[in-house]
VEXFI-707764 format. One record per residue (C-alpha): residue number from 1; residue in one letter; x negated, y negated, z. Coordinates in pm, 1 decimal. Example, Ala and Ser with C-alpha at 12.3 -4.5 7.8 and 13.67 -1.06 7.14 Angstrom:
2
(r 1,A,(-1230.0,450.0,780.0))
(r 2,S,(-1367.0,106.0,714.0))
This chain:
541
(r 1,M,(-2027.3,3462.6,-484.7))
(r 2,S,(-1970.5,3088.9,-435.8))
(r 3,R,(-1677.4,2982.8,-220.7))
(r 4,H,(-1405.7,2766.4,-372.9))
(r 5,F,(-1091.5,2595.3,-247.2))
(r 6,V,(-785.6,2437.8,-405.5))
(r 7,G,(-637.5,2106.2,-299.8))
(r 8,I,(-279.9,2026.3,-405.5))
(r 9,D,(-134.7,1676.3,-395.3))
(r 10,V,(231.8,1600.3,-465.3))
(r 11,G,(283.9,1229.3,-517.5))
(r 12,T,(590.4,1034.4,-619.6))
(r 13,G,(551.0,1101.9,-991.7))
(r 14,S,(336.0,1411.5,-1027.2))
(r 15,A,(189.5,1725.7,-876.3))
(r 16,R,(-187.0,1765.4,-905.7))
(r 17,A,(-429.5,2043.6,-820.6))
(r 18,G,(-807.6,2039.6,-796.4))
(r 19,V,(-1065.2,2315.6,-755.3))
(r 20,F,(-1355.2,2227.8,-521.8))
(r 21,D,(-1672.3,2393.8,-404.4))
(r 22,A,(-1788.6,2399.0,-43.1))
(r 23,A,(-1990.7,2078.2,-93.7))
(r 24,G,(-1678.8,1886.3,-196.9))
(r 25,A,(-1749.1,1868.8,-570.7))
(r 26,M,(-1436.2,1889.8,-784.1))
(r 27,L,(-1483.6,2133.8,-1071.2))
(r 28,A,(-1152.2,2077.1,-1249.7))
(r 29,S,(-805.5,1938.6,-1200.3))
(r 30,A,(-463.7,1953.8,-1363.9))
(r 31,K,(-140.3,1759.5,-1336.1))
(r 32,R,(230.0,1798.2,-1405.4))
(r 33,D,(482.1,1515.0,-1399.3))
(r 34,I,(781.8,1523.6,-1167.1))
(r 35,D,(1114.5,1357.4,-1242.6))
(r 36,L,(1228.4,1078.0,-1013.3))
(r 37,H,(1600.3,1001.0,-1021.5))
(r 38,R,(1694.6,642.5,-930.5))
(r 39,P,(2070.4,597.4,-983.3))
(r 40,S,(2049.7,276.2,-779.9))
(r 41,G,(1786.4,60.2,-617.3))
(r 42,D,(1828.8,223.2,-277.4))
(r 43,I,(1851.8,585.2,-395.6))
(r 44,A,(1558.1,806.2,-497.5))
(r 45,E,(1595.2,1182.7,-540.3))
(r 46,Q,(1395.1,1476.6,-672.0))
(r 47,S,(1425.8,1853.9,-716.2))
(r 48,S,(1220.2,2080.3,-490.3))
(r 49,E,(1232.2,2361.8,-746.4))
(r 50,Q,(1087.4,2133.8,-1012.4))
(r 51,V,(819.2,2021.2,-765.7))
(r 52,W,(725.0,2380.6,-684.7))
(r 53,T,(708.0,2476.5,-1051.5))
(r 54,A,(486.2,2173.7,-1119.9))
(r 55,V,(258.3,2274.0,-831.4))
(r 56,C,(218.0,2631.3,-954.2))
(r 57,Q,(151.8,2526.3,-1312.3))
(r 58,S,(-104.1,2267.3,-1197.5))
(r 59,V,(-291.6,2520.1,-985.2))
(r 60,R,(-298.8,2781.2,-1261.2))
(r 61,E,(-429.5,2529.4,-1516.3))
(r 62,A,(-687.5,2380.6,-1279.0))
(r 63,V,(-829.5,2723.9,-1200.2))
(r 64,Q,(-848.1,2808.3,-1570.4))
(r 65,R,(-1020.4,2477.7,-1647.6))
(r 66,S,(-1272.7,2524.8,-1365.5))
(r 67,R,(-1387.7,2857.0,-1514.2))
(r 68,V,(-1449.0,2994.1,-1166.1))
(r 69,D,(-1353.7,3349.7,-1081.7))
(r 70,A,(-1013.0,3330.3,-913.9))
(r 71,A,(-1144.9,3586.0,-666.6))
(r 72,S,(-1384.7,3318.1,-532.7))
(r 73,I,(-1096.5,3092.5,-423.2))
(r 74,E,(-1052.1,3151.5,-51.7))
(r 75,G,(-805.3,2888.5,61.4))
(r 76,I,(-553.9,2626.2,-48.4))
(r 77,G,(-430.3,2310.0,117.7))
(r 78,F,(-130.0,2089.4,45.1))
(r 79,D,(-40.3,1726.3,86.1))
(r 80,A,(276.8,1551.8,-29.3))
(r 81,T,(489.1,1242.9,11.9))
(r 82,C,(691.3,1221.6,333.1))
(r 83,S,(1016.0,1312.6,157.8))
(r 84,L,(1306.7,1511.3,306.8))
(r 85,V,(1385.6,1851.4,151.8))
(r 86,V,(1726.0,2008.5,226.0))
(r 87,R,(1755.0,2383.2,172.1))
(r 88,G,(2030.0,2637.6,229.2))
(r 89,D,(2006.9,2972.0,54.3))
(r 90,G,(1877.9,2753.5,-228.6))
(r 91,P,(1870.0,2381.6,-307.5))
(r 92,L,(2140.7,2162.4,-154.0))
(r 93,G,(2211.6,1839.8,-340.7))
(r 94,V,(2170.3,1528.6,-127.5))
(r 95,G,(2366.9,1290.3,-347.8))
(r 96,D,(2575.0,1328.1,-663.1))
(r 97,A,(2766.7,1657.4,-647.5))
(r 98,A,(2706.1,1697.3,-1020.3))
(r 99,H,(2335.2,1743.1,-946.7))
(r 100,P,(2298.2,2005.9,-672.4))
(r 101,E,(1936.1,2061.4,-777.4))
(r 102,R,(1840.2,1719.1,-642.5))
(r 103,D,(1769.2,1832.1,-287.6))
(r 104,I,(1497.3,1582.5,-194.7))
(r 105,I,(1556.9,1238.6,-47.1))
(r 106,V,(1234.1,1070.3,-156.7))
(r 107,W,(1025.1,872.1,91.7))
(r 108,M,(1108.1,539.2,-78.2))
(r 109,D,(1484.0,601.5,-59.3))
(r 110,H,(1649.6,334.3,156.6))
(r 111,R,(2002.3,476.1,177.0))
(r 112,A,(1964.7,504.4,556.3))
(r 113,V,(1901.6,136.5,635.6))
(r 114,E,(2222.9,113.9,841.4))
(r 115,Q,(2143.3,434.4,1029.9))
(r 116,A,(1791.0,310.6,1106.5))
(r 117,A,(1931.7,-15.9,1241.3))
(r 118,R,(2169.3,172.7,1471.5))
(r 119,I,(1890.2,395.4,1596.8))
(r 120,N,(1670.8,94.0,1665.6))
(r 121,A,(1950.0,-78.3,1854.5))
(r 122,G,(1948.9,213.5,2098.7))
(r 123,G,(1598.0,133.1,2215.1))
(r 124,H,(1511.2,494.7,2294.3))
(r 125,D,(1170.3,559.4,2449.1))
(r 126,V,(1068.9,771.2,2146.5))
(r 127,L,(1059.0,451.1,1941.3))
(r 128,R,(745.2,344.9,2129.6))
(r 129,Y,(562.9,598.0,1913.7))
(r 130,V,(681.6,450.0,1583.8))
(r 131,G,(570.3,93.7,1650.1))
(r 132,G,(894.0,4.5,1827.5))
(r 133,R,(1122.0,36.9,1524.6))
(r 134,I,(1204.8,338.8,1313.0))
(r 135,S,(1201.8,298.7,935.6))
(r 136,P,(1470.8,411.8,689.0))
(r 137,E,(1180.0,587.8,514.0))
(r 138,M,(1158.2,828.4,809.5))
(r 139,E,(1354.0,1149.4,843.9))
(r 140,T,(1590.8,1108.6,1140.0))
(r 141,P,(1775.9,812.9,981.5))
(r 142,K,(1802.6,1014.4,659.5))
(r 143,L,(1933.7,1316.8,849.3))
(r 144,L,(2193.0,1096.5,1018.5))
(r 145,W,(2295.6,953.2,681.8))
(r 146,L,(2332.7,1305.2,546.4))
(r 147,K,(2550.0,1412.1,838.4))
(r 148,E,(2774.6,1107.2,805.5))
(r 149,N,(2799.4,1096.6,426.1))
(r 150,R,(2746.6,1458.9,311.8))
(r 151,P,(2867.5,1660.5,613.6))
(r 152,E,(2915.5,1974.3,406.7))
(r 153,V,(2553.3,1961.8,294.1))
(r 154,F,(2429.0,1890.0,644.4))
(r 155,G,(2628.3,2183.4,780.3))
(r 156,A,(2517.5,2426.0,510.3))
(r 157,A,(2147.1,2347.2,544.5))
(r 158,R,(1929.4,2618.0,695.2))
(r 159,H,(1610.3,2415.8,675.0))
(r 160,F,(1522.6,2048.5,679.5))
(r 161,F,(1160.3,2020.6,565.4))
(r 162,D,(914.5,1743.7,510.3))
(r 163,L,(795.2,1804.0,154.1))
(r 164,T,(449.3,1922.2,265.4))
(r 165,D,(602.4,2180.4,497.5))
(r 166,F,(837.4,2295.5,222.7))
(r 167,L,(536.2,2362.2,1.4))
(r 168,T,(348.6,2560.3,266.4))
(r 169,W,(669.8,2758.3,331.5))
(r 170,K,(702.4,2838.5,-38.2))
(r 171,A,(336.2,2941.0,-50.0))
(r 172,S,(315.6,3147.3,268.0))
(r 173,G,(666.4,3214.7,395.1))
(r 174,S,(576.4,3040.4,722.3))
(r 175,E,(828.9,2799.1,871.8))
(r 176,A,(556.5,2630.7,1079.3))
(r 177,R,(544.6,2254.8,1055.6))
(r 178,S,(234.9,2036.6,1056.1))
(r 179,T,(178.6,1798.9,1344.5))
(r 180,C,(110.1,1538.5,1075.7))
(r 181,T,(454.5,1551.4,918.7))
(r 182,V,(679.3,1597.2,1221.2))
(r 183,T,(488.8,1355.8,1444.7))
(r 184,C,(465.4,1077.1,1187.4))
(r 185,K,(810.4,1104.4,1030.7))
(r 186,W,(1037.9,1309.4,1259.1))
(r 187,T,(963.5,1174.2,1615.2))
(r 188,Y,(796.6,1495.0,1739.9))
(r 189,L,(587.3,1412.0,2047.7))
(r 190,A,(268.9,1602.9,1967.1))
(r 191,H,(86.9,1478.9,2277.3))
(r 192,E,(353.7,1657.1,2481.8))
(r 193,A,(415.7,1936.8,2228.3))
(r 194,R,(792.4,1880.6,2224.0))
(r 195,W,(1094.0,1730.8,2058.0))
(r 196,D,(1293.4,1484.9,2269.1))
(r 197,A,(1642.1,1633.9,2288.1))
(r 198,D,(1786.2,1320.2,2449.9))
(r 199,Y,(1680.9,1114.1,2149.3))
(r 200,F,(1861.0,1339.4,1902.6))
(r 201,R,(2174.1,1347.1,2115.8))
(r 202,S,(2174.9,970.5,2162.8))
(r 203,I,(2149.3,890.7,1789.8))
(r 204,G,(2422.3,1133.0,1678.9))
(r 205,L,(2222.3,1444.2,1585.0))
(r 206,A,(2306.5,1654.0,1890.8))
(r 207,E,(2346.5,1964.4,1673.6))
(r 208,L,(1975.0,1980.4,1609.1))
(r 209,A,(1896.3,1970.0,1981.2))
(r 210,D,(2172.6,2220.0,2066.6))
(r 211,E,(2029.3,2463.6,1811.0))
(r 212,G,(1687.3,2441.0,1970.0))
(r 213,F,(1552.4,2248.3,1667.9))
(r 214,T,(1544.2,2563.5,1456.6))
(r 215,R,(1629.5,2372.6,1138.9))
(r 216,I,(1352.6,2115.4,1180.0))
(r 217,G,(1077.9,2328.8,1331.8))
(r 218,T,(1006.9,2532.3,1643.6))
(r 219,E,(644.3,2612.1,1555.2))
(r 220,V,(420.9,2307.2,1510.1))
(r 221,V,(49.8,2344.6,1429.2))
(r 222,E,(-241.4,2115.8,1348.3))
(r 223,P,(-346.9,2044.3,987.4))
(r 224,G,(-584.6,2310.3,859.1))
(r 225,T,(-432.3,2590.9,1067.4))
(r 226,P,(-403.0,2914.2,861.8))
(r 227,L,(-38.0,3006.0,814.6))
(r 228,A,(131.1,3346.0,836.1))
(r 229,K,(-39.1,3612.4,624.8))
(r 230,G,(-163.3,3372.2,364.4))
(r 231,L,(-47.8,3329.4,6.0))
(r 232,T,(250.7,3547.1,-77.4))
(r 233,A,(242.4,3782.2,-373.8))
(r 234,E,(512.0,3580.6,-550.6))
(r 235,A,(329.4,3250.0,-505.5))
(r 236,A,(-2.5,3408.3,-601.1))
(r 237,E,(144.4,3537.7,-925.3))
(r 238,A,(282.4,3193.2,-1010.9))
(r 239,M,(-49.3,3021.7,-934.7))
(r 240,G,(-286.5,3277.6,-1079.7))
(r 241,L,(-455.4,3338.1,-743.6))
(r 242,R,(-513.5,3635.1,-513.3))
(r 243,P,(-241.8,3721.5,-262.4))
(r 244,G,(-340.0,3675.6,98.9))
(r 245,I,(-584.4,3385.9,61.6))
(r 246,A,(-562.9,3125.4,336.0))
(r 247,V,(-280.6,2871.5,320.9))
(r 248,A,(-343.8,2575.6,550.0))
(r 249,A,(-91.6,2365.3,737.8))
(r 250,G,(-81.3,2044.5,536.5))
(r 251,L,(-82.5,1667.6,551.6))
(r 252,I,(118.4,1373.6,425.1))
(r 253,D,(-48.5,1252.5,105.5))
(r 254,A,(-187.1,931.6,250.3))
(r 255,H,(-334.2,1119.3,544.1))
(r 256,A,(-510.1,1357.2,307.7))
(r 257,G,(-674.9,1050.2,157.5))
(r 258,G,(-781.0,948.2,506.3))
(r 259,V,(-929.6,1290.6,577.6))
(r 260,G,(-1114.7,1273.9,246.9))
(r 261,T,(-1274.8,935.2,321.6))
(r 262,V,(-1298.9,812.3,681.2))
(r 263,C,(-1587.9,1039.0,788.1))
(r 264,A,(-1778.3,1039.0,460.5))
(r 265,R,(-2157.5,1065.5,483.2))
(r 266,G,(-2323.3,729.0,438.2))
(r 267,G,(-2024.9,538.5,574.8))
(r 268,A,(-1917.9,504.1,935.2))
(r 269,E,(-1923.4,883.1,989.1))
(r 270,D,(-1697.4,806.9,1285.2))
(r 271,P,(-1323.1,817.9,1219.4))
(r 272,T,(-1256.4,543.5,1477.0))
(r 273,A,(-1474.6,292.0,1289.1))
(r 274,S,(-1308.8,317.9,947.1))
(r 275,L,(-957.9,230.7,842.4))
(r 276,G,(-834.2,473.4,578.1))
(r 277,Y,(-659.7,273.2,306.2))
(r 278,V,(-467.5,466.8,44.1))
(r 279,F,(-372.2,240.5,-244.8))
(r 280,G,(-117.2,410.0,-465.4))
(r 281,T,(247.1,344.6,-554.2))
(r 282,S,(273.6,225.6,-196.5))
(r 283,S,(-16.4,171.6,41.0))
(r 284,C,(-90.7,334.9,371.7))
(r 285,T,(-334.8,235.9,643.4))
(r 286,M,(-462.7,489.7,893.8))
(r 287,T,(-656.1,390.5,1203.5))
(r 288,T,(-797.1,652.1,1441.2))
(r 289,T,(-844.0,589.2,1813.5))
(r 290,R,(-958.0,806.1,2104.1))
(r 291,E,(-686.5,668.3,2331.2))
(r 292,P,(-332.0,569.6,2229.3))
(r 293,A,(-291.5,210.9,2103.8))
(r 294,F,(60.2,69.6,2088.8))
(r 295,V,(81.4,-180.9,1803.5))
(r 296,P,(415.4,-356.7,1742.1))
(r 297,G,(539.9,-295.3,1389.0))
(r 298,V,(274.5,-30.9,1316.0))
(r 299,W,(380.0,333.4,1326.8))
(r 300,G,(235.9,547.3,1600.6))
(r 301,P,(37.9,612.2,1804.0))
(r 302,Y,(57.1,969.4,1677.6))
(r 303,F,(-146.0,1246.6,1839.7))
(r 304,S,(-332.8,1495.7,1616.3))
(r 305,A,(-153.6,1365.6,1307.6))
(r 306,M,(-465.8,1326.9,1093.5))
(r 307,V,(-782.2,1397.6,1291.9))
(r 308,P,(-705.6,1677.2,1541.7))
(r 309,G,(-739.0,1562.3,1900.9))
(r 310,A,(-735.7,1190.7,1813.8))
(r 311,W,(-460.5,928.8,1792.3))
(r 312,L,(-343.6,764.2,1472.1))
(r 313,N,(-181.1,430.1,1394.6))
(r 314,E,(-21.1,415.6,1051.5))
(r 315,G,(76.5,101.3,868.1))
(r 316,G,(81.9,-6.1,508.2))
(r 317,Q,(293.0,-174.3,244.6))
(r 318,S,(618.1,-31.1,109.7))
(r 319,V,(501.6,-103.0,-243.2))
(r 320,A,(145.6,-164.4,-361.8))
(r 321,G,(66.4,-38.3,-709.7))
(r 322,A,(441.5,-49.8,-773.7))
(r 323,A,(450.5,-411.2,-652.5))
(r 324,I,(187.6,-511.1,-906.9))
(r 325,D,(371.1,-325.6,-1182.8))
(r 326,H,(694.1,-505.1,-1097.1))
(r 327,L,(526.3,-843.5,-1058.0))
(r 328,V,(359.8,-842.4,-1399.5))
(r 329,S,(669.2,-697.9,-1569.7))
(r 330,M,(850.2,-1026.4,-1500.7))
(r 331,H,(598.6,-1234.0,-1697.4))
(r 332,P,(682.2,-1337.3,-2059.1))
(r 333,A,(347.5,-1202.4,-2184.9))
(r 334,H,(402.9,-856.6,-2035.6))
(r 335,A,(501.4,-684.0,-2361.3))
(r 336,H,(208.6,-835.3,-2551.6))
(r 337,A,(-42.6,-733.8,-2282.7))
(r 338,L,(105.1,-385.9,-2255.8))
(r 339,A,(66.0,-332.7,-2629.4))
(r 340,A,(-294.9,-453.0,-2612.0))
(r 341,A,(-367.2,-218.5,-2321.5))
(r 342,Q,(-216.5,78.5,-2501.7))
(r 343,A,(-418.6,-0.1,-2812.1))
(r 344,E,(-734.8,24.3,-2599.5))
(r 345,G,(-620.8,340.7,-2422.6))
(r 346,K,(-590.6,169.8,-2084.4))
(r 347,S,(-319.2,126.9,-1827.5))
(r 348,L,(-189.0,-228.6,-1803.7))
(r 349,P,(-334.2,-290.8,-1453.1))
(r 350,E,(-675.7,-167.8,-1571.8))
(r 351,W,(-656.1,-393.1,-1878.3))
(r 352,L,(-559.3,-693.2,-1666.4))
(r 353,A,(-840.7,-624.0,-1418.7))
(r 354,D,(-1092.3,-601.8,-1703.1))
(r 355,A,(-958.6,-928.5,-1846.8))
(r 356,A,(-992.4,-1099.3,-1508.8))
(r 357,L,(-1353.6,-982.8,-1478.4))
(r 358,A,(-1435.8,-1104.0,-1829.4))
(r 359,R,(-1297.7,-1450.6,-1761.5))
(r 360,A,(-1433.9,-1492.4,-1409.1))
(r 361,G,(-1777.9,-1342.1,-1461.6))
(r 362,S,(-1766.7,-1146.2,-1134.8))
(r 363,A,(-1513.4,-964.3,-920.6))
(r 364,S,(-1544.2,-1209.3,-631.9))
(r 365,Q,(-1506.7,-1516.3,-852.0))
(r 366,A,(-1188.7,-1369.4,-1005.8))
(r 367,A,(-995.9,-1485.7,-699.2))
(r 368,R,(-1041.8,-1842.8,-825.6))
(r 369,L,(-822.0,-1758.1,-1126.0))
(r 370,A,(-524.3,-1739.4,-891.8))
(r 371,A,(-590.0,-2102.7,-787.9))
(r 372,H,(-257.9,-2224.6,-643.0))
(r 373,L,(-66.6,-1906.5,-728.6))
(r 374,H,(45.1,-1719.0,-418.2))
(r 375,V,(227.3,-1385.7,-389.8))
(r 376,V,(377.5,-1217.9,-85.2))
(r 377,P,(449.9,-884.8,-259.2))
(r 378,E,(721.1,-749.5,-28.9))
(r 379,F,(956.2,-637.9,-305.2))
(r 380,L,(1076.3,-341.2,-97.4))
(r 381,G,(1040.8,-482.5,251.5))
(r 382,N,(755.6,-507.3,498.6))
(r 383,R,(632.7,-174.8,635.1))
(r 384,A,(378.0,-332.2,872.4))
(r 385,P,(335.1,-523.3,1090.6))
(r 386,F,(703.5,-626.0,1098.0))
(r 387,A,(881.4,-299.8,1011.0))
(r 388,D,(1132.6,-511.6,820.0))
(r 389,P,(1304.0,-329.2,531.7))
(r 390,H,(1500.1,-644.8,444.5))
(r 391,A,(1194.9,-860.4,367.1))
(r 392,R,(1154.7,-960.1,4.0))
(r 393,A,(877.4,-1096.6,-213.2))
(r 394,V,(775.0,-1458.9,-252.7))
(r 395,V,(598.0,-1592.6,-562.1))
(r 396,A,(487.6,-1955.6,-538.5))
(r 397,G,(301.2,-2188.4,-770.8))
(r 398,V,(423.7,-2048.8,-1102.7))
(r 399,G,(416.9,-2294.4,-1389.7))
(r 400,A,(559.7,-2288.2,-1742.9))
(r 401,D,(266.1,-2107.8,-1906.4))
(r 402,T,(363.7,-1796.0,-2100.4))
(r 403,N,(25.8,-1684.7,-2237.4))
(r 404,V,(-176.5,-1377.0,-2142.1))
(r 405,D,(-422.8,-1578.9,-1934.6))
(r 406,S,(-141.2,-1685.9,-1703.6))
(r 407,L,(-37.0,-1320.5,-1672.9))
(r 408,V,(-392.0,-1229.8,-1570.9))
(r 409,D,(-383.5,-1508.4,-1311.4))
(r 410,L,(-56.0,-1373.3,-1172.8))
(r 411,Y,(-204.1,-1023.9,-1156.4))
(r 412,V,(-502.0,-1151.4,-954.9))
(r 413,A,(-266.3,-1340.6,-721.4))
(r 414,G,(-74.3,-1016.8,-665.8))
(r 415,I,(-390.5,-823.7,-576.8))
(r 416,C,(-486.2,-1102.9,-338.8))
(r 417,G,(-139.8,-1084.9,-180.5))
(r 418,L,(-174.3,-711.8,-116.7))
(r 419,S,(-520.0,-774.6,30.0))
(r 420,Y,(-385.5,-1040.0,267.0))
(r 421,G,(-114.8,-798.4,377.5))
(r 422,L,(-393.3,-554.3,464.5))
(r 423,R,(-583.3,-828.4,648.7))
(r 424,Q,(-270.2,-903.0,850.4))
(r 425,I,(-237.1,-536.9,951.0))
(r 426,V,(-606.0,-517.7,1047.5))
(r 427,Q,(-579.1,-829.5,1262.9))
(r 428,T,(-259.2,-711.8,1431.9))
(r 429,Q,(-408.4,-375.1,1515.7))
(r 430,R,(-732.1,-529.4,1645.1))
(r 431,A,(-531.1,-748.6,1882.0))
(r 432,H,(-375.3,-434.8,2031.2))
(r 433,G,(-684.5,-220.5,2077.4))
(r 434,A,(-713.7,-51.9,1736.9))
(r 435,G,(-992.5,-243.9,1568.5))
(r 436,V,(-1205.5,-117.5,1279.3))
(r 437,E,(-1541.9,-209.6,1126.8))
(r 438,R,(-1485.8,-109.0,764.4))
(r 439,I,(-1230.6,21.1,513.7))
(r 440,A,(-1243.3,358.6,337.8))
(r 441,I,(-1039.7,337.8,16.0))
(r 442,S,(-863.5,606.2,-184.2))
(r 443,G,(-565.0,625.0,-418.0))
(r 444,G,(-531.1,590.4,-792.0))
(r 445,A,(-415.2,227.6,-794.0))
(r 446,G,(-725.8,109.2,-610.3))
(r 447,R,(-1001.7,255.0,-826.6))
(r 448,H,(-1100.8,-56.7,-1018.1))
(r 449,R,(-1403.6,-243.6,-883.6))
(r 450,L,(-1216.2,-574.6,-911.2))
(r 451,I,(-956.3,-451.7,-662.9))
(r 452,R,(-1215.6,-308.8,-424.8))
(r 453,Q,(-1420.9,-629.2,-421.5))
(r 454,I,(-1116.3,-851.7,-370.8))
(r 455,L,(-1009.6,-625.4,-81.6))
(r 456,A,(-1353.9,-664.0,76.9))
(r 457,D,(-1356.7,-1041.6,26.6))
(r 458,A,(-999.5,-1096.8,142.0))
(r 459,T,(-1027.7,-881.5,455.3))
(r 460,D,(-1390.6,-978.6,530.5))
(r 461,L,(-1474.0,-608.9,580.8))
(r 462,P,(-1693.7,-373.5,378.6))
(r 463,V,(-1500.6,-131.0,159.1))
(r 464,D,(-1642.3,220.1,112.1))
(r 465,A,(-1561.7,423.4,-199.0))
(r 466,T,(-1648.5,791.7,-188.4))
(r 467,A,(-1832.4,990.9,-452.1))
(r 468,S,(-1520.3,1198.9,-510.1))
(r 469,E,(-1287.1,1043.0,-763.5))
(r 470,E,(-1003.2,1238.5,-603.7))
(r 471,P,(-1036.6,1194.0,-225.7))
(r 472,V,(-671.0,1282.5,-164.9))
(r 473,L,(-712.0,1616.5,-341.9))
(r 474,L,(-1041.5,1660.9,-159.1))
(r 475,G,(-871.1,1606.4,175.7))
(r 476,S,(-626.9,1885.4,96.9))
(r 477,A,(-907.6,2112.1,-22.2))
(r 478,M,(-1080.7,2050.8,313.3))
(r 479,L,(-771.3,2192.6,482.5))
(r 480,G,(-798.1,2506.9,271.2))
(r 481,A,(-1168.5,2537.0,354.0))
(r 482,V,(-1100.0,2512.9,728.2))
(r 483,A,(-813.4,2762.4,708.5))
(r 484,A,(-1041.6,3003.3,520.2))
(r 485,G,(-1309.0,2976.3,788.5))
(r 486,A,(-1570.0,2798.2,576.3))
(r 487,F,(-1589.6,2532.6,850.3))
(r 488,P,(-1500.0,2571.1,1217.4))
(r 489,D,(-1275.4,2264.0,1219.3))
(r 490,L,(-1171.1,1960.8,1020.0))
(r 491,A,(-1416.2,1733.1,1202.7))
(r 492,T,(-1701.4,1943.7,1063.8))
(r 493,A,(-1557.7,1972.4,712.8))
(r 494,M,(-1498.1,1598.6,663.7))
(r 495,P,(-1862.2,1474.9,649.8))
(r 496,A,(-1981.8,1800.5,492.3))
(r 497,M,(-1755.0,1766.9,188.9))
(r 498,S,(-1738.1,1386.0,140.6))
(r 499,A,(-1997.6,1110.8,87.2))
(r 500,V,(-1986.6,735.7,22.2))
(r 501,Q,(-2098.2,646.9,-330.6))
(r 502,V,(-2077.2,267.1,-315.6))
(r 503,T,(-1991.2,2.0,-57.7))
(r 504,Y,(-1836.8,-330.6,-156.9))
(r 505,H,(-1955.8,-600.4,84.0))
(r 506,P,(-1767.4,-927.2,142.1))
(r 507,D,(-1900.7,-1216.8,-64.9))
(r 508,Q,(-1946.4,-1509.1,172.6))
(r 509,G,(-1934.3,-1746.8,-122.3))
(r 510,V,(-1556.9,-1706.9,-145.0))
(r 511,R,(-1487.4,-1664.5,225.4))
(r 512,A,(-1341.6,-2014.3,272.1))
(r 513,L,(-1114.6,-1967.0,-29.6))
(r 514,H,(-968.2,-1647.6,114.5))
(r 515,V,(-925.7,-1801.0,458.4))
(r 516,A,(-720.5,-2080.2,301.1))
(r 517,R,(-520.8,-1843.5,84.3))
(r 518,F,(-452.9,-1610.5,377.3))
(r 519,S,(-312.6,-1905.1,573.3))
(r 520,A,(-85.6,-1980.9,278.1))
(r 521,F,(24.3,-1615.0,269.5))
(r 522,L,(122.4,-1625.3,637.6))
(r 523,A,(306.8,-1955.7,593.2))
(r 524,L,(506.6,-1833.3,293.4))
(r 525,Q,(588.7,-1505.3,465.1))
(r 526,A,(710.7,-1683.0,779.8))
(r 527,T,(910.0,-1937.8,579.2))
(r 528,A,(1081.4,-1659.1,385.6))
(r 529,R,(1187.6,-1495.7,714.8))
(r 530,D,(1319.7,-1827.0,845.7))
(r 531,I,(1514.8,-1893.3,525.4))
(r 532,R,(1665.3,-1545.4,533.8))
(r 533,A,(1767.3,-1581.9,898.7))
(r 534,A,(1930.4,-1920.7,834.2))
(r 535,T,(2112.3,-1793.3,525.8))
(r 536,D,(2234.2,-1480.9,707.1))
(r 537,A,(2367.8,-1698.4,988.0))
(r 538,A,(2548.4,-1921.3,740.2))
(r 539,L,(2696.4,-1623.2,556.2))
(r 540,A,(2812.9,-1470.9,883.9))
(r 541,G,(2979.4,-1798.8,978.4))
């Protein structure tokens, strides 16, 4: 009987499951939407019970669609957003008391900006391993916010989980945490296999240290480790799988995309040579090194957070696909273009990318459509390399045109802006000992060849796209395969189950254009910081 594995990915808006064979081919997938509650710009909440139901339904449907014998499925792996789940005997609401089911503070939630600033002011040594500054997207600022603003919820909580670890707990009953989640988002020092009690006491979360960290994890294992006794009978019934199959310790969603791409056959086949770039609602960059590299404004270095035994630096942009969506929504021709896209059965970004290609004649030449339009797309702050949640977007060079062509031009300028943000991260990391030779792309928002070519041109690095259309799901399936014993370790599974399908090489014919536009990006970004600093000083006075 053939061996099969299930990868499960929980993103911001949906839960997806895919069935894969041992060669990495996806046989079928299924998806369920997840509600996202945004009562204000800073707040984002979800329900863990709804997420779990969506996961189980997706798995059951994917297995049915694959037409494989459920008995051939030997292991499952999970990835999810780095969101905080608060559980007592059941869900514990993290916000509005009228909605106790909303027990997840979503990764993009920025309610803890003040708490993050206070933590950063303390200058604790732990912060060296998060690029020098902790982000309000991480879990200790959110835990501090919860303690200060919902003390009854904080006190009643039995478990604080990263969403991935919640899912593996629901599937297996194991309270073990992944080194990926707790090292990247909770300040666990994986290279020393410990929490830093002094850090928690100094920031105002002494309870967690005094309890021996029982609520945030006393057992921490590497991604792909088989958990407990495998899939519980209850979870198996909900998913349509056999009880007892291997459940692997999971990954953050972006890191699953990295696992699914950075060692693909036909690419670098060396995780230290490729930067994993996940282009979704937000973007995430993952750079692997053999020795720790301390990069200001870039999270990490994290030990065994993605590739076991190696170090990881993690950067990215707080919004990517979401930045483009927001950017084009402000244009007068947005409604007209959206209707045209829907009539053709396309998403609006896909329709705009196709329109740019049609006008420019090639993906590389499309950058000329942006001409003097420049976008610094920091609508929700700068994740890297400045770790500045207060940064905001800049759009320069907009004229009075209201037609669809001008919307297409703005779209291209936005893609260029995201690409220059990536170039800035690459350059910053290279200057601090974490250089790369190529980019391995994944994520739904970065599938179009226009985007991939502009990324290659703007960064002056080749961009590898894998044969798998779902490298994030594939990365999670690899975890299940390792946990089931199909491969001895993740390093072996990665090239065995993934291969490069096409590489987008930089077009030297537009190199000078991108050099000039990148300089403009840096100038606008710096000017925006200067303006904000001067205005803040004036307001304070």
